[in-house]
RODREN-940298 format. One record per residue (C-alpha): x, y, z. Coordinates in nm, 3 decimals. Layout:
residues N
x;y;z
X;Y;Z
...
//
This chain:
residues 294
x;y;z
-24.821;-11.478;2.718
-25.028;-11.624;2.437
-25.295;-11.500;2.205
-25.657;-11.518;2.305
-25.839;-11.844;2.243
-26.020;-11.876;1.915
-26.358;-11.711;1.901
-26.672;-11.913;1.961
-26.897;-11.995;1.670
-27.144;-11.729;1.562
-27.476;-11.738;1.752
-27.789;-11.858;1.574
-28.003;-11.592;1.412
-27.714;-11.367;1.305
-27.703;-11.496;0.949
-27.468;-11.236;0.798
-27.213;-11.261;1.079
-27.232;-11.639;1.068
-27.148;-11.638;0.697
-26.843;-11.418;0.762
-26.726;-11.640;1.047
-26.780;-11.969;0.868
-26.420;-12.015;0.739
-26.271;-11.947;1.083
-26.535;-12.159;1.254
-26.456;-12.447;1.021
-26.085;-12.414;1.093
-26.162;-12.410;1.463
-26.361;-12.730;1.435
-26.087;-12.906;1.242
-25.787;-12.800;1.450
-25.946;-12.744;1.793
-25.737;-12.428;1.833
-25.886;-12.357;2.173
-25.730;-12.673;2.314
-25.395;-12.596;2.152
-25.370;-12.243;2.290
-25.513;-12.286;2.635
-25.291;-12.276;2.942
-24.966;-12.248;2.752
-24.794;-12.086;3.047
-24.862;-12.362;3.299
-24.632;-12.625;3.150
-24.252;-12.619;3.166
-24.085;-12.480;2.857
-23.711;-12.506;2.929
-23.467;-12.781;2.851
-23.390;-13.057;3.098
-23.037;-13.171;3.168
-23.163;-13.527;3.217
-23.266;-13.555;2.851
-23.042;-13.327;2.648
-22.772;-13.435;2.405
-22.495;-13.383;2.662
-22.653;-13.610;2.922
-22.713;-13.863;2.646
-22.338;-13.876;2.586
-22.340;-13.735;2.234
-22.099;-13.463;2.348
-21.881;-13.491;2.656
-21.954;-13.258;2.947
-21.592;-13.142;2.965
-21.593;-13.050;2.596
-21.928;-12.874;2.633
-21.802;-12.672;2.930
-21.492;-12.567;2.739
-21.693;-12.458;2.434
-21.944;-12.268;2.644
-21.668;-12.085;2.832
-21.501;-11.988;2.506
-21.826;-11.843;2.376
-21.883;-11.646;2.695
-21.531;-11.507;2.699
-21.493;-11.418;2.330
-21.769;-11.464;2.074
-22.053;-11.345;2.295
-21.911;-10.993;2.304
-21.954;-10.952;1.929
-22.333;-10.939;1.962
-22.360;-10.603;2.140
-22.154;-10.696;2.441
-22.332;-11.022;2.516
-22.702;-10.936;2.497
-22.785;-11.262;2.318
-22.669;-11.487;2.602
-22.780;-11.402;2.955
-22.650;-11.714;3.132
-22.307;-11.735;3.289
-22.289;-12.115;3.318
-22.354;-12.410;3.091
-22.574;-12.560;3.360
-22.807;-12.259;3.355
-22.825;-12.258;2.975
-22.903;-12.631;2.963
-23.179;-12.590;3.220
-23.339;-12.312;3.018
-23.316;-12.417;2.652
-23.160;-12.705;2.464
-23.180;-12.500;2.144
-22.976;-12.222;2.304
-22.721;-12.472;2.435
-22.682;-12.640;2.097
-22.654;-12.305;1.919
-22.379;-12.178;2.150
-22.177;-12.498;2.128
-22.220;-12.525;1.750
-22.110;-12.167;1.687
-21.810;-12.201;1.917
-21.703;-12.532;1.763
-21.710;-12.360;1.424
-21.463;-12.095;1.542
-21.208;-12.281;1.757
-20.913;-12.438;1.580
-20.976;-12.791;1.713
-21.357;-12.784;1.702
-21.423;-12.985;1.385
-21.527;-13.302;1.569
-21.753;-13.113;1.809
-21.908;-12.917;1.522
-21.990;-13.239;1.335
-22.178;-13.351;1.647
-22.347;-13.026;1.749
-22.456;-12.886;1.413
-22.688;-13.174;1.315
-22.830;-13.171;1.669
-22.899;-12.798;1.646
-23.072;-12.838;1.309
-23.281;-13.126;1.442
-23.387;-12.927;1.749
-23.471;-12.629;1.529
-23.681;-12.845;1.298
-23.876;-12.986;1.592
-23.933;-12.637;1.732
-24.137;-12.538;1.426
-24.428;-12.751;1.548
-24.355;-12.735;1.922
-24.633;-12.597;2.142
-24.409;-12.433;2.402
-24.109;-12.206;2.370
-23.889;-11.991;2.591
-23.713;-11.660;2.543
-23.389;-11.854;2.535
-23.515;-12.059;2.241
-23.546;-11.729;2.054
-23.201;-11.620;2.170
-23.054;-11.949;2.052
-23.205;-11.905;1.707
-23.066;-11.551;1.690
-22.718;-11.670;1.783
-22.741;-11.937;1.517
-22.866;-11.686;1.260
-22.578;-11.446;1.315
-22.305;-11.709;1.299
-22.433;-11.990;1.074
-22.461;-11.827;0.734
-22.609;-12.127;0.551
-22.926;-12.117;0.761
-22.934;-11.753;0.874
-23.250;-11.650;0.688
-23.446;-11.957;0.802
-23.340;-11.920;1.166
-23.417;-11.549;1.171
-23.767;-11.603;1.034
-23.842;-11.880;1.281
-23.716;-11.668;1.570
-23.951;-11.384;1.473
-24.251;-11.616;1.447
-24.183;-11.773;1.788
-24.131;-11.429;1.941
-24.469;-11.316;1.810
-24.628;-11.628;1.961
-24.471;-11.519;2.291
-24.616;-11.168;2.241
-24.278;-10.997;2.253
-24.413;-10.736;2.014
-24.688;-10.626;2.252
-24.545;-10.349;2.467
-24.549;-9.971;2.470
-24.250;-9.741;2.473
-24.419;-9.522;2.736
-24.377;-9.796;2.995
-23.997;-9.818;2.988
-23.935;-9.587;3.284
-24.133;-9.818;3.512
-24.063;-10.148;3.337
-23.961;-10.452;3.537
-23.641;-10.634;3.452
-23.841;-10.910;3.283
-24.044;-10.664;3.075
-23.732;-10.481;2.967
-23.560;-10.808;2.872
-23.852;-10.900;2.645
-23.840;-10.560;2.475
-23.463;-10.585;2.437
-23.504;-10.922;2.267
-23.765;-10.780;2.028
-23.523;-10.504;1.923
-23.249;-10.763;1.879
-23.486;-10.959;1.656
-23.561;-10.647;1.453
-23.192;-10.608;1.377
-23.151;-10.978;1.306
-23.452;-10.981;1.074
-23.340;-10.674;0.878
-22.976;-10.780;0.868
-23.068;-11.094;0.675
-23.334;-10.942;0.453
-23.257;-10.593;0.322
-22.904;-10.671;0.205
-23.039;-10.967;0.007
-23.341;-10.795;-0.146
-23.588;-10.972;0.083
-23.878;-10.804;0.264
-23.831;-10.798;0.643
-24.093;-10.961;0.865
-24.094;-10.688;1.134
-24.223;-10.351;1.017
-24.146;-10.004;1.148
-24.430;-9.976;1.402
-24.438;-9.721;1.680
-24.238;-9.938;1.919
-23.962;-9.953;1.657
-23.958;-9.588;1.549
-23.967;-9.478;1.916
-23.702;-9.731;2.016
-23.474;-9.481;2.190
-23.731;-9.459;2.470
-23.592;-9.794;2.586
-23.264;-9.623;2.670
-23.447;-9.430;2.944
-23.503;-9.749;3.140
-23.277;-9.790;3.445
-23.169;-10.133;3.317
-23.030;-9.994;2.989
-22.657;-10.043;2.940
-22.387;-9.951;2.691
-22.471;-10.274;2.511
-22.823;-10.142;2.461
-22.679;-9.828;2.306
-22.495;-10.041;2.053
-22.807;-10.244;1.978
-23.026;-9.938;1.933
-22.773;-9.774;1.704
-22.835;-10.070;1.475
-23.211;-10.042;1.514
-23.181;-9.678;1.414
-22.982;-9.738;1.097
-23.206;-10.025;0.986
-23.507;-9.795;1.013
-23.335;-9.568;0.761
-23.226;-9.858;0.541
-23.581;-9.997;0.542
-23.717;-9.668;0.413
-23.445;-9.660;0.146
-23.538;-10.011;0.041
-23.907;-9.923;0.025
-23.835;-9.611;-0.181
-23.602;-9.761;-0.439
-23.704;-10.126;-0.429
-23.486;-10.432;-0.471
-23.451;-10.431;-0.851
-23.079;-10.374;-0.892
-23.087;-10.301;-1.265
-23.345;-10.023;-1.228
-23.222;-9.674;-1.314
-23.283;-9.396;-1.063
-23.532;-9.144;-1.196
-23.455;-8.774;-1.182
-23.746;-8.733;-0.939
-23.578;-8.975;-0.696
-23.256;-8.780;-0.654
-23.422;-8.561;-0.392
-23.499;-8.871;-0.185
-23.145;-8.994;-0.240
-22.999;-8.671;-0.104
-23.239;-8.681;0.193
-23.135;-9.035;0.286
-22.769;-8.942;0.252
-22.833;-8.659;0.498
-23.013;-8.893;0.739
-22.725;-9.141;0.732
-22.484;-8.860;0.815
-22.702;-8.747;1.104
-22.724;-9.107;1.226
-22.346;-9.132;1.233
-22.303;-8.805;1.423
-22.580;-8.887;1.673
-22.456;-9.233;1.765
-22.089;-9.142;1.759
-22.169;-8.887;2.027
-22.370;-9.133;2.238
-22.129;-9.425;2.206
-21.828;-9.203;2.258
-21.933;-9.117;2.613
//
C-alpha cells in the first residue's frame, strides 16, 4: 500500500545516467528514504483507546457517546447518506482512528445547542492531531475520512484539511485502481475507490468556488467514474456521490476554459464554449434526476 522504495544509486561506469540521478541519490543519502518507506503495512495504524483523549479524561465517555450518536443519527446523513463514517459505534471509531473520532465529536459539538464546552475541548485536540499527522509515517483510511468530515463542516480549516486528506490518500495509493475492475472488486477495494471519489468532490468543492486549482485532476478513473456504480456494493448513497463527481468534472472544465480572473471579459469566441457548458449542465441535471428519482 506504499510507493516503491527509492531507487538504488546509479552503477559505476554509466556516467550520463549517474549525473541525472545525482540529485535523487543525494536526497536518498540524506533522508534514507528506503528506511522510511519500508514495511509500512506491518505496523498498526489505528488509534488505541488506551491512549486517546477520551481515555485520558479530557472528554467524558458519556459525553463522547452522546455526541457520536448524534452524528450518526443526524449529521452523517448529509454527506451522501453516511459514506464518510463507516463505524456504528464510538468504540469502533476510537479503535480505528483518533483523528476520525476527534473530527466527529468536534463537528457534532459545533452543531448541538449545548455543545460549546465540548467543542472547546475537542477542536484544539483535532487540530493538534491533524498537525501531528502531517509528519506521521502511518495512516489509515479512517484518518482520511476524519479529515474529510472536518473539511466539510469546519469552514475555517476546510482548504487545509482537504489538501492534507488528498496527500495522505495518495500515500495510501487510493488513486491506483482501474474502473474496469469494479464488477469483480472486493468490498475493501470498492471502499478505497469510493473514498477517492469522495476526496475528488471534497477537493473540488473547496477549490473551484474560491478560484484555487484542485489537486486531483480529471484522469481516466475520474472521467469513467460511473463504472463504479456497476459494482454490486454500490448503493443509493454512491449515486448521490457520483452525481457530484459528474458535475465537478464539468465545473473543472469551465474553470480551465475561463480561468479564475473574475474581472476578465468573455471574448466573443468564448460564447460557443459558454453555450456548450450550459447544455452539459442541463444534460447533467436530466441524467441524474432520472437516476436519483428511481
